[in-house]
C-alpha positions, 0 to 999 in steps of 0.5 A: 431492506428496512434499516433501524432508526436511531431515536431516544423517544421510546426510551424517554417514554419508557422512563416516564412510565417507570417514574409513574410506577415509582411514584405509585410505589412510594404512594403504596409504601405509605399505605402498606401497613401490614401483611394484609395490605402487602399480600392481598391489597387490603382486600378492597378492590372493586370490579374494574380494578380486579378485572384489569388486575386479572388481565394484567397478570395473564398478559405477561412477558410470556404473552407480549414477547414469547407469544409473537415469537411463537407465531413467528416461528410456528405459525398459528399453532400457539393461538391454541395457547392464548385462546384457551388461556382466556377460557382458562380464566373463565373456568377458574372464575366459575370453579374457584372464584366464589368459594375461595373468596368465601373461604378467605372471608370465613378463615381470614386466609391471605394466601392460596396455601393458607386457604387450602390448609383450611379447606383440607384441614392439613398443614401438609397441604399448606406446605406442599402447595407453598413449595409448588408455588415457590418452584413455579414462581422461579420459572415464571419470574425468570420468564419476566426477567428474560423478557424485560432484559430482551426488550431493554437491550433493544431499547438501549441499542435503538436510543444510541445512548449505549454502544452495546448493552450486554444481556447480563447487564440488562437482566440485572437492571430488569431484576433491580427494577422489578424487585424495587417496585415490588418491595415498595408496595407489594400487592397494593402497588401492583393493583394501584398501577393495574388500571394504568397498565391495562389501559396502556396494554389495550392502547398498545394492541390497537396501535400495533394492529394498525402499525403492522397493517401499514407495512403491507400495501395489501394489508393483512391479506398480503401478509397472510398470503406471503406466509401461505406461499412459503409454508401453507401449514403455518396458517392451518388450524394447527400451524406447524406443530400439529394437532396433537401438540395444539390440542394438548396445549388447549387442555393444559391452558384451558384447565390449567388456569384454575391452578395459576396462583397469580390468577386464582389469588385475585379472588382473595382481593376483591371487596364483594362476592357479587362483583364476580358477575361484573369481573368476568366479562370485563376480564374477557373483553380486556384479554381479547383485545390484548391478544391482538399483540400475540398474533399480529406482531408474529405474523407481521415479522414473519411476512416481512422476513419472507419478503426480504425486507427484514433480516431473519431474526437471531431468535424468535423472541426478537419478533416483538422488539425488532418490529418496534425498532425497525417499523414503528414510529418512535412514539408508537414504539415508546407506547408499546414498549412501555406497555410491554414493561407494564405487562411484565411488571404487573405479572412479576409483582404478582409472582414476587408477592406469591413467592414471598407469602409462600416463604414467609407465611406458609412454609414456616407454619407448615413446619409448625414454626411460629410466624416471624414477628415482623412479617412485613419486613421479612416479606420484603427480604423474601422478595429480594431473595426470590428476585435474585434466585429468579435472575440466576435461573434466567441467566442459566437458561437459554430457552425461549421466553415462551418456553419458560412461560409455558413451563411455569404454567405447566408447573402450577397446573400439574401441581395445583389444579386438582387440589384447587379446582376439584377440592373446592367443588368435591367434598370427598377430596381429602388431604392425602389425595391433595398431597399425592397429586401435588407431589406427582405434579411437581415430580412430573414437571420440575423434577423431570426438567431438573433430571433432564438438564443434569442427565442431558437427555431430551425427554419427548413424548410421542406425536409432540404431546406436551409434557406439561399436559401429560403431567396435568393428566397424571396428577388428575388421575392420582388425585381421583384414584387416591380420593376414591380409594380411601374413605371420605373424611368428615369436614369442619362444619364451616367448610362443609357448609361452604362447599354446599353453596 
């Protein structure tokens, strides 16, 4: 039986990473002069930084903590999520990238709801899309806080500096770090650290690949053989979840990428439209390397437990932290733990910025109110408020990190994919269709989840079909039916020309 070793080195390396982030945040604070800097990093990113920022936003606590937990629990089922997630980023760039960047240039949009309001010439579209983003941000931020608290709890226990760190204490500390980092520099701080974070995540993937392999005399062949002898279905093409569930995940994560605001809004930040040709392949390369963590940590921990070398995990979310605590060299564990925090903080910062923009910039305008005089100051206040709300959501939920991440993705996909992906490519799409689709998507995800928790009813679809995929299908259907059932409306001349490109 492998016993945990006590070492403060991983905690020291993570602390050094936090110091570096704080230094960059203070640097960004001095250069964040207005809302344009806070929300879209001054719209001056190059292709390398944009590509790594895209990759860093996708590879969050959902991928680095939830992903290995899903592989540990269900076998290869969740690989349909991660592979289609990379495809979703490609589709998002192809369907949305150029037109959204042109729209930002023509109308000066600093947020996705602001760009959609210009496309549909509708404040109602702005308000509903801002509401959808605020709702989805709570779920996604809760994912990051839960993941960060889980990793922090393991780190403190391994260091032996703290006898026992409670989950609530770690969640509060995680929220304080996330919110403080974001308040300092906003999007400018986030993208300034993305190159560091991206490099750390890719290095961590390579280190983990070899660290897991070293645990088995026969390498990965032995690990896979151990799992197959216990449950052959776990290594089948659909894992233990079955074909219907996996194919619904493929649909949700491939098409749903075009509705993820933390992915889509990166198209508002880069300098030149021509950079898209370089951004996409770089994003695919970095994302593919980092997905190694998703697979090998889950496979390794499942095989070690089946061989009796590690005690069964209390929860599947412990797969990644437990391997680093039990099996990795302290310096390897420190680098990978720092990379885990890098992934979490990069994504959390993006969501805090999105939510702050929705609350401060978009919702007031949707209701016809004048924007606040000190927009940058209020954006920071909104960031703190969102962090507190997400902390409450994380503490009140007992779901796996992977579930919270999937729920956040589903909320954004069902509410925004038709309005964004179809709306930027089809002139007939209009505000009524967009509003009907967004309302349907929110009701089918957030509304159903709230009703389920209040009533205590487990609403499962036949054959394991994913509820998020069903919500996306429904919102797509509503969008297309409403758009076709009503006559087309004239578009502003600049929008009409933009959609011709």
